[in-house]
C-alpha positions in Angstrom: -132.9 54.4 -24.6 -134.2 55.0 -27.9 -133.9 58.8 -27.4 -130.7 58.9 -25.7 -129.2 56.6 -28.6 -130.4 59.1 -30.9 -128.9 62.5 -29.2 -126.0 60.5 -28.9 -125.6 59.9 -32.7 -126.4 64.0 -33.3 -123.5 64.8 -31.0 -120.7 62.3 -32.7 -121.6 63.8 -35.9 -118.3 64.8 -37.7 -118.5 68.8 -38.0 -116.1 69.1 -41.6 -116.4 73.2 -41.5 -115.0 75.5 -39.0 -117.5 77.6 -37.6 -116.3 80.8 -39.9 -116.7 78.3 -43.1 -120.2 76.8 -41.6 -121.4 80.5 -41.1 -120.1 81.8 -44.5 -122.1 78.7 -46.1 -125.1 79.2 -44.1 -125.7 82.7 -45.0 -125.6 81.4 -48.9 -128.0 78.9 -47.9 -130.1 81.2 -46.2 -129.9 83.5 -48.8 -131.1 80.8 -51.7 -134.4 80.2 -49.0 -135.1 83.7 -48.6 -138.2 84.1 -46.5 -139.7 80.7 -46.8 -136.7 79.0 -44.9 -136.0 76.7 -47.5 -134.4 75.8 -50.2 -136.5 74.6 -53.7 -134.4 72.2 -55.8 -135.2 74.6 -58.9 -133.5 77.9 -56.8 -130.2 75.4 -55.9 -129.9 74.4 -59.6 -130.0 78.0 -60.7 -127.2 79.1 -58.7 -125.1 76.0 -59.1 -125.6 76.7 -63.1 -124.0 80.1 -62.6 -120.8 78.3 -61.7 -120.9 75.6 -63.5 -123.4 74.4 -66.5 -126.8 73.5 -66.7 -125.8 69.9 -67.2 -123.5 69.7 -64.3 -125.8 71.8 -62.0 -128.6 69.2 -62.5 -126.3 66.5 -61.7 -125.3 68.4 -58.2 -129.1 68.5 -57.2 -128.9 64.7 -57.7 -125.8 64.4 -55.4 -127.9 66.7 -52.6 -130.6 64.4 -52.7 -128.7 61.2 -52.7 -130.3 59.0 -49.7 -132.9 61.1 -48.7 -136.3 59.4 -49.0 -138.8 60.4 -50.1 -137.5 62.3 -52.3 -137.7 65.9 -50.8 -138.8 69.0 -53.2 -136.6 71.5 -51.0 -133.7 71.3 -49.0 -133.1 72.9 -45.6 -130.1 75.3 -44.9 -128.8 73.1 -42.4 -129.5 69.9 -45.0 -127.3 72.0 -47.5 -124.4 72.9 -44.9 -124.5 69.2 -44.1 -124.3 67.5 -47.1 -121.7 69.9 -48.5 -119.3 69.3 -45.5 -118.1 65.3 -46.4 -117.9 66.5 -49.7 -115.7 69.4 -49.6 -113.6 68.6 -46.4 -114.2 64.6 -46.5 -112.4 61.4 -47.5 -111.1 60.3 -50.7 -113.8 58.3 -51.6 -116.3 61.5 -50.4 -114.2 63.6 -53.1 -114.5 61.0 -55.9 -118.2 60.1 -55.7 -118.3 64.1 -56.0 -116.2 64.5 -59.0 -117.5 61.8 -60.8 -121.0 62.3 -60.2 -120.7 65.9 -61.5 -118.6 64.4 -64.4 -121.2 62.2 -65.9 -119.8 58.9 -64.2 -120.3 56.6 -61.5 -118.6 54.4 -59.3 -117.7 52.2 -62.4 -115.9 55.3 -63.4 -115.9 57.6 -66.3 -115.3 58.1 -70.0 -112.7 60.3 -71.5 -115.2 62.9 -73.3 -117.2 63.6 -70.1 -113.8 64.0 -68.0 -112.7 66.5 -70.8 -116.1 68.4 -70.7 -116.6 68.5 -66.8 -112.3 70.1 -66.6 -113.4 72.3 -69.2 -116.3 73.9 -67.5 -114.0 73.6 -64.1 -111.1 75.8 -65.7 -113.4 78.4 -66.9 -115.5 78.6 -63.9 -112.3 79.1 -62.4 -110.9 82.1 -63.9 -114.0 83.7 -64.4 -114.1 83.6 -60.6 -110.3 84.9 -60.3 -110.1 87.1 -63.3 -111.8 90.0 -61.5 -108.9 90.2 -59.0 -106.6 93.2 -58.3 -103.7 90.8 -58.9 -105.0 89.3 -62.4 -106.0 92.3 -64.3 -103.2 92.0 -67.0 -104.5 88.7 -67.9 -107.3 88.1 -70.4 -109.3 85.4 -71.6 -107.6 85.5 -74.7 -109.0 83.0 -77.2 -111.6 81.7 -74.8 -112.7 78.1 -75.1 -110.6 77.0 -77.8 -107.9 77.8 -75.5 -109.1 76.1 -72.5 -110.1 73.3 -74.3 -106.3 72.6 -75.1 -105.4 73.1 -71.7 -107.4 70.6 -70.0 -106.4 68.1 -72.5 -102.8 68.8 -71.4 -103.9 68.5 -67.7 -105.7 65.5 -68.9 -102.7 64.2 -70.5 -101.6 61.5 -68.2 -105.2 60.1 -67.9 -106.0 60.5 -71.5 -102.4 58.8 -73.0 -101.7 56.3 -70.2 -98.2 55.6 -70.3 -97.2 57.9 -73.2 -95.2 60.9 -73.5 -96.1 64.4 -74.9 -93.6 64.0 -77.6 -95.1 60.2 -78.6 -98.7 61.6 -78.6 -98.3 64.9 -80.3 -100.5 66.2 -82.7 -102.6 62.6 -81.9 -106.0 63.1 -80.9 -107.0 61.6 -77.4 -108.8 58.0 -77.8 -112.3 57.3 -76.5 -112.1 55.4 -73.8 -113.8 54.5 -70.4 -111.2 54.8 -67.1 -112.4 52.5 -64.5 -112.9 53.6 -60.5 -109.4 52.3 -60.0 -107.7 53.7 -62.5 -109.2 57.3 -62.4 -108.4 57.2 -58.7 -104.5 56.3 -59.5 -104.8 59.8 -61.4 -107.0 61.3 -59.3 -104.4 61.0 -56.5 -101.1 62.4 -58.5 -102.9 65.8 -60.4 -103.1 68.4 -57.4 -104.1 71.1 -60.2 -107.0 69.4 -61.4 -108.1 68.8 -57.7 -107.1 72.1 -56.8 -109.2 73.5 -59.6 -112.4 71.5 -58.6 -112.2 72.6 -54.9 -112.0 76.0 -55.5 -114.8 76.4 -57.8 -117.1 74.4 -55.3 -115.8 76.6 -52.8 -116.8 79.4 -54.6 -119.9 78.5 -55.2 -121.0 77.8 -51.7 -118.8 80.4 -50.1 -116.6 77.8 -48.5 -113.5 79.5 -48.4 -112.7 82.3 -46.0 -109.3 83.6 -47.3 -110.7 83.9 -51.4 -109.8 81.7 -54.0 -106.4 80.0 -54.4 -104.4 82.5 -57.1 -102.9 79.8 -59.7 -102.5 83.1 -61.5 -99.1 84.6 -61.2 -99.4 88.6 -60.4 -98.1 90.6 -63.5 -96.4 93.4 -63.0 -93.8 96.0 -65.4 -97.1 95.6 -68.1 -97.4 98.4 -70.4 -100.5 100.1 -70.6 -101.3 99.4 -74.1 -100.2 95.5 -74.3 -101.5 93.1 -76.8 -100.4 89.9 -74.3 -99.6 87.0 -76.6 -101.3 84.2 -73.6 -104.5 83.9 -72.6 -105.2 83.2 -68.7 -105.7 79.6 -69.3 -102.2 79.2 -71.0 -100.8 81.6 -68.3 -102.0 79.3 -65.6 -101.0 76.0 -67.4 -97.5 77.5 -67.7 -97.0 78.9 -64.2 -98.0 75.3 -62.8 -95.0 74.0 -64.6 -92.7 76.0 -63.2 -90.8 75.4 -60.0 -92.8 76.5 -57.1 -91.0 79.0 -56.0 -91.4 80.8 -59.3 -95.2 81.4 -59.6 -96.2 84.1 -57.6 -95.2 86.7 -60.1 -94.3 87.6 -63.5 -92.6 90.4 -64.8 -92.7 91.5 -68.3 -89.7 91.7 -69.9 -89.7 92.0 -73.6 -92.3 91.7 -76.8 -92.0 92.5 -80.6 -95.3 94.4 -80.2 -93.8 96.9 -77.7 -90.0 96.7 -78.3 -89.7 96.1 -82.0 -87.7 94.2 -83.9 -83.8 94.5 -82.8 -82.0 91.6 -81.9 -79.6 93.6 -79.9 -82.5 95.2 -77.8 -83.9 92.0 -77.4 -80.7 90.8 -75.6 -80.5 93.9 -73.5 -84.0 93.3 -72.3 -83.6 89.5 -71.1 -80.0 89.0 -70.2 -79.4 88.9 -66.5 -83.0 89.0 -65.5 -83.4 85.9 -63.4 -85.5 82.8 -65.2 -87.7 83.8 -68.2 -90.6 82.3 -70.2 -90.0 83.1 -74.0 -93.4 82.5 -76.1 -93.1 82.5 -79.7 -95.5 82.8 -82.5 -95.2 82.0 -86.2 -97.1 83.3 -89.1 -99.3 80.1 -89.6 -100.5 80.8 -85.6 -98.1 77.9 -84.2 -97.9 79.1 -80.8 -94.4 77.7 -78.5 -91.5 78.8 -76.7 -89.1 77.9 -73.8 -87.8 78.4 -69.9 -84.9 79.6 -69.2 -84.2 78.3 -65.5 -81.2 81.2 -65.1 -80.5 84.3 -66.5 -79.3 84.4 -70.1 -75.7 85.5 -70.7 -74.1 86.2 -73.9 -71.4 83.7 -74.8 -70.7 80.7 -77.0 -71.4 78.1 -75.1 -74.2 76.3 -73.3 -76.0 77.3 -70.0 -78.8 76.3 -68.0 -80.0 73.5 -65.7 -82.2 70.4 -66.3 -85.4 72.6 -64.7 -85.2 73.9 -68.3 -88.3 73.0 -71.0 -90.0 73.7 -74.1 -93.5 73.7 -74.6 -96.0 74.2 -77.4 -99.4 76.1 -76.9 -101.2 75.9 -79.9 -102.7 73.9 -81.9 -101.8 71.6 -79.4 -100.5 72.2 -75.1 -97.6 70.2 -73.6 -94.8 70.9 -71.9 -91.5 68.8 -72.8 -88.7 68.2 -70.2 -85.3 67.0 -70.2 -84.3 63.9 -71.6 -80.6 63.8 -69.7 -78.9 62.8 -72.7 -77.0 65.9 -72.3 -77.0 69.7 -71.0 -77.5 71.9 -74.2 -80.5 73.8 -72.3 -79.8 77.4 -73.1 -77.5 79.0 -75.7 -77.1 83.1 -76.2 -74.5 84.2 -78.5 -74.1 87.7 -80.6 -70.3 88.2 -81.4 -69.7 89.6 -85.5 -66.3 87.7 -85.4 -67.3 84.0 -84.3 -67.5 80.7 -86.0 -70.5 79.6 -83.1 -74.0 80.8 -84.9 -75.5 84.4 -83.4 -78.8 84.0 -81.5 -80.6 82.0 -79.1 -81.2 78.7 -78.8 -82.8 75.9 -76.9 -82.2 72.3 -76.9 -80.1 70.1 -79.3 -77.2 71.4 -80.6 -75.8 73.9 -83.4 -77.6 73.5 -86.9 -80.4 71.6 -84.8 -81.7 73.5 -82.0 -85.3 72.4 -80.3 -85.9 76.3 -81.1 -83.6 78.5 -82.6 -84.0 82.4 -83.1 -81.8 84.1 -85.4 -79.8 87.2 -84.7 -81.6 88.3 -88.1 -84.7 88.8 -85.7 -88.2 87.3 -87.1 -86.3 84.2 -88.6 -85.6 80.8 -86.7 -86.1 77.2 -86.9 -87.1 74.0 -85.0 -85.5 70.8 -85.1 -87.2 67.4 -86.0 -85.6 66.2 -83.6 -84.4 67.1 -79.9 -81.5 65.5 -77.5 -82.1 67.6 -74.8 -85.8 68.0 -74.5 -88.6 65.1 -75.1 -89.9 67.7 -77.8 -91.1 66.8 -80.9 -90.9 69.4 -83.8 -92.8 72.7 -82.4 -94.2 74.2 -85.7 -94.7 72.2 -89.1 -92.6 74.9 -91.0 -89.0 73.7 -89.6 -87.8 77.2 -90.9 -89.8 80.2 -88.9 -91.3 83.2 -90.0 -91.6 84.9 -86.5 -95.0 86.6 -86.1 -94.4 88.0 -82.7 -92.6 87.1 -79.6 -93.0 87.7 -75.8 -90.6 87.5 -72.9 -91.5 87.3 -69.1 -89.2 87.1 -66.0 -90.7 84.4 -63.5 -90.5 84.3 -60.1 -89.3 87.1 -57.4 -86.8 89.7 -58.7 -83.5 89.4 -57.7 -82.0 92.7 -55.8 -78.7 93.5 -56.7 -76.7 96.0 -53.8 -74.8 99.2 -54.9 -71.8 97.6 -53.4 -72.2 94.5 -55.8 -72.7 96.7 -58.8 -69.8 98.7 -57.8 -67.6 95.4 -57.7 -68.5 95.2 -61.4 -65.8 95.8 -64.1 -66.4 97.1 -67.5 -66.3 93.5 -68.8 -69.3 92.2 -66.6 -71.3 95.1 -67.8 -70.7 94.1 -71.2 -70.8 90.6 -72.0 -70.3 90.3 -75.4 -67.0 91.4 -74.8 -66.1 89.3 -71.9 -67.5 86.4 -74.4 -65.4 87.4 -77.1 -62.2 87.2 -74.6 -63.1 83.7 -73.4 -63.5 82.6 -77.4 -60.1 83.9 -78.1 -58.8 81.9 -75.0 -57.8 85.5 -72.8 -59.2 85.2 -69.2 -59.7 88.3 -67.8 -57.2 89.7 -65.4 -59.2 91.4 -63.0 -61.1 88.0 -62.1 -57.9 86.9 -59.9 -57.9 90.2 -58.0 -61.7 89.9 -56.5 -63.5 87.4 -54.7 -65.2 85.0 -56.1 -68.9 85.7 -57.2 -71.3 83.9 -54.8 -72.5 81.5 -57.4 
């Protein structure tokens, strides 16, 4: 009777891996075991440390030994596979147990310093895993660990600064705090970037995934051969995660001062009509910030854009500042000689008080102490900007225009400056009344 009951338990043991996943994990275990057939704990710990850190690898070993008495000095290949199954494919409680243990916490919760350090290791491991991929050759580690630290604190912002916006906590260090299991669980459920990074790294360490890592980095295209990219891979990943889902697969290089020089007219030529874009600015003091334009830039003396636009900062602190809903002054681009409206590019706020302003006298600009359009602080300590470098990327798949549609465009369509001048003078385009309206 007892033997029959034992067999029943074995037959009903839950299988977490697909047959292919199980075979992959088993292959890793067998490689670690070698000819002995068993994996020694030092061998397993050394393997894990290549992906994480020695400290986290030591904690991972404790996870493998949990509930095993007497404490073994080695694991069979089957024991490793069976332990990993519920941790990587199991319930929320099992996932949280692994997260809190590796982060230096327990069932009582985790403290702020440990969760930040844990995410820094996870993000660093993920970037190391994917940067060698064919689609990510255009990205680099950039400023390395410093950049990773800024991004990690931004990802954890809602946990570290519960109930406060990025603007309210700007340039304030996160408080040292202990987060209970319940508080951490509530945050964990709403932050897929954290959980995805964690799943990808443990999956990479033990070859759980059969399809390779999920690419949280977009594929760069149209990148010049010699190109001093202003963004680190960690910053690219963070900005990409803030974009609408449909725009996260590809970034197309449009402009940089390093490549195209310091001409506002060339800058406009490169960015007008190219779809949604990310604009990155670095001032002479090393502050790095910018904005996301949700629609194509057009030259006209009036605001444009949608509530999906946002401003952001990257250094010395990282954060995203979304729309307040107060007004629709999202995007502004103008370059007309005889005009009472300012010439340049602006995002948010209003004339003379743009959240971000780039003057047509290229290389100069300003940031406002307050911005009614976005929940943003003053993006640089220097309200008047002396710009060191700029970069613009079109995001998402390129919109293809047919030859037929191009043929329908008038000279004014191809000359937005002239069109904007006529609109300002109150003179409509006569041809607009004799052709079909644009789909938009």
